[in-house]
C-alpha positions in Angstrom: 10.5 -16.5 9.3 7.8 -18.6 7.6 4.9 -16.5 8.9 3.3 -14.3 6.3 4.3 -10.6 6.5 2.4 -7.5 5.6 4.5 -4.3 5.1 2.5 -1.1 5.4 4.3 1.9 3.9 2.5 4.9 5.3 1.0 3.7 8.5 -1.5 5.9 10.5 -5.1 6.1 11.6 -7.5 5.0 9.0 -6.6 2.8 6.0 -3.1 1.8 7.1 -4.1 0.8 10.6 -7.3 -0.9 9.6 -5.5 -3.0 7.0 -2.7 -3.9 9.4 -5.2 -4.9 12.0 -7.3 -7.0 9.6 -4.2 -8.9 8.3 -2.9 -9.3 11.8 -6.2 -11.0 12.8 -5.4 -13.6 10.0 -2.1 -14.4 11.5 0.2 -12.0 9.6 3.2 -10.4 11.1 3.2 -6.6 10.4 5.8 -4.0 9.6 4.6 -0.4 9.9 6.5 2.4 8.3 5.8 6.1 8.9 7.7 9.3 9.6 5.8 9.9 12.8 7.7 7.9 15.4 5.4 8.8 18.3 2.2 7.8 16.4 3.8 4.6 15.3 4.0 3.3 18.9 0.2 3.8 19.3 -0.3 2.1 15.9 1.6 -0.9 17.2 -0.4 -1.0 20.4 -3.7 -0.9 18.4 -2.7 -3.6 15.9 -1.5 -5.9 18.8 -5.1 -6.1 19.9 -5.9 -8.0 16.7 -3.0 -10.5 16.6 -2.3 -14.0 17.6 0.4 -14.6 20.2 2.8 -15.8 17.4 2.6 -12.6 15.4 5.3 -9.9 15.4 4.4 -6.3 15.1 7.2 -3.8 14.5 7.4 -0.1 13.7 10.0 1.6 11.6 10.2 5.4 11.7 11.3 6.5 8.2 10.9 9.5 5.9 9.5 7.8 2.8 10.5 10.8 0.8 14.2 10.0 1.5 14.8 7.1 -0.9 18.1 6.1 0.7 16.5 6.0 4.2 13.5 4.1 2.8 15.8 1.5 1.0 17.7 1.0 4.3 14.5 0.5 6.2 13.1 -2.0 3.7 16.4 -4.0 3.9 16.1 -3.9 7.7 12.6 -5.3 7.6 13.7 -8.1 5.3 16.5 -8.9 7.7 14.4 -8.9 10.8 11.0 -10.2 9.6 11.6 -11.9 6.3 10.2 -11.4 2.8 6.8 -9.8 2.4 3.7 -11.7 1.3 1.8 -8.4 1.0 2.8 -4.8 0.7 0.4 -1.9 1.0 1.7 1.5 -0.2 -0.5 4.0 1.6 1.4 7.3 1.3 -0.4 10.6 0.3 -0.5 14.3 1.3 -4.2 15.0 1.3 -4.4 18.8 1.4 -6.0 21.6 -0.6 -3.7 23.0 -3.3 -4.2 25.9 -5.7 -2.7 26.1 -9.1 -0.2 29.0 -9.3 0.1 29.2 -5.5 1.2 25.8 -4.4 5.0 26.0 -3.6 7.1 23.9 -6.0 8.9 22.4 -3.0 5.6 20.8 -1.9 5.0 19.3 -5.3 8.6 18.0 -5.4 8.2 16.6 -1.9 5.0 14.9 -2.9 6.7 13.3 -5.9 9.6 12.0 -3.7 7.3 10.4 -1.2 4.4 9.3 -3.2 6.0 8.2 -6.5 9.8 7.7 -5.9 8.8 6.1 -2.7 6.4 3.8 -4.5 9.0 2.9 -7.1 11.7 2.2 -4.5 9.2 0.0 -2.5 8.0 -1.9 -5.6 11.5 -2.6 -7.0 12.6 -3.8 -3.6 9.5 -6.0 -3.1 9.0 -7.4 -6.6 12.0 -9.9 -6.8 11.4 -11.1 -3.3 7.7 -11.6 -3.9 8.3 -13.3 -7.3 10.7 -15.7 -5.6 8.1 -16.4 -2.9 5.4 -17.1 -5.5 7.4 -19.7 -7.5 6.0 -23.1 -7.3 2.9 -22.0 -5.4 0.5 -23.2 -8.0 -2.6 -21.5 -6.6 -3.5 -18.5 -4.5 -3.5 -16.6 -2.4 -0.6 -14.9 -4.3 1.9 -12.4 -3.1 0.3 -9.0 -3.6 1.4 -5.4 -3.9 -1.4 -3.0 -3.2 -1.9 0.7 -3.5 -4.4 3.0 -1.7 -5.4 4.9 -4.8 -7.8 7.7 -5.6 -10.4 8.6 -8.2 -8.6 11.9 -8.8 -6.0 9.9 -10.8 -8.5 9.7 -13.6 -10.9 12.6 -12.6 -8.7 15.4 -11.2 -9.9 18.1 -9.0 -8.4 21.6 -9.3 -8.8 22.2 -5.6 -6.4 19.2 -4.9 -4.5 19.4 -8.2 -1.2 18.4 -6.5 -2.7 15.2 -5.1 -4.4 14.6 -8.5 -1.0 14.8 -10.2 0.7 12.4 -7.9 -2.2 9.9 -7.9 -2.2 9.8 -11.7 1.5 8.9 -11.7 1.0 6.3 -9.0 -1.8 4.6 -11.0 0.3 4.8 -14.1 3.2 2.9 -12.5 0.8 0.3 -11.0 -0.7 -0.4 -14.4 2.8 -0.8 -15.9 3.7 -3.3 -13.1 0.4 -5.1 -13.6 1.1 -5.6 -17.3 4.5 -7.1 -16.7 3.0 -9.6 -14.3 0.2 -10.6 -16.6 2.7 -11.9 -19.1 4.5 -14.1 -16.5 3.9 -17.9 -16.4 2.9 -19.4 -13.1 6.3 -21.0 -12.6 7.9 -17.5 -12.9 6.2 -16.4 -9.7 3.6 -13.7 -10.7 2.7 -11.0 -8.2 -0.7 -9.4 -8.0 -0.6 -5.6 -8.3 -4.0 -4.2 -7.2 -5.4 -0.7 -6.5 -8.2 0.3 -4.2 -9.6 3.3 -6.1 -11.1 5.4 -3.3 -13.8 7.9 -4.4 -13.3 10.6 -1.9 -13.1 11.3 1.8 -12.7 8.3 4.1 -14.4 8.3 7.4 -16.7 6.3 9.7 -19.6 8.5 8.7 -19.3 7.5 5.1 -21.7 4.8 3.9 -19.0 3.0 1.8 -15.7 4.8 2.1 -14.8 3.6 5.6 -11.3 2.4 6.6 -12.6 -1.0 7.5 -14.3 -1.4 4.1 -11.1 -0.5 2.3 -9.1 -2.9 4.5 -11.6 -5.6 3.5 -11.0 -4.8 -0.2 -7.3 -5.2 0.4 -7.9 -8.6 2.0 -10.1 -9.6 -1.0 -7.5 -8.6 -3.5 -4.9 -10.6 -1.8 -7.1 -13.7 -1.7 -8.0 -13.7 -5.4 -7.0 -16.6 -7.7 -5.0 -15.5 -10.6 -7.8 -16.0 -13.2 -9.9 -13.6 -11.2 -7.3 -10.9 -10.4 -8.7 -7.4 -10.4 -6.4 -4.6 -11.3 -8.6 -2.0 -9.6 -11.6 -1.9 -7.2 -13.7 1.2 -7.0 -14.8 2.2 -3.5 -17.5 4.8 -3.4 -16.6 6.3 -6.8 -19.5 8.2 -8.3 -20.2 7.1 -11.8 -20.3 9.7 -14.5 
């Protein structure tokens, strides 16, 4: 398919759904991945309100923490919808955690979904997106985006497990960014960008709303290479 495709790994109300709806309104087809099959159907219905008649919106129920299942789903998306123009990795377990009391199985599960899942998704998408970018000459460029968090650099002991995982996510994204910055235009560079979210996301927040974050994702995708930003802070309190 020639139509641009956004793949959202970690769909759901809030950032994932708002980003999908915004990109759909610009003519993108959308692939939504989440473990919750029932909620995915309502997500599809919500995104369809924003699409042009030619857009395709499909849902894929998958446990992102199961790397084999995730790889299979990503291959299925490629077969059914084509290569991605943009990928948003939006997977996180946002819950309180106490040092010394958090079960190891939870931390291990977080690592499998948030970091192994990110690695599997990035290594699947990268060669496809690089090939897509070859010969383009100017933007927008294929983009791999992460819904990040300030706790990656400023951890909180009350959510120490989330802080650990976010730090690893940001570390991998920086490594991927550095590889791409050394690529020549004809090699098909891919923009790796992070929306660094400064706390709770909600409609009552002045800045940290899902729609604002979706807008940042759209801005990151549209940037010319000389203006690429690695990270955009959203409602992060300055020290």
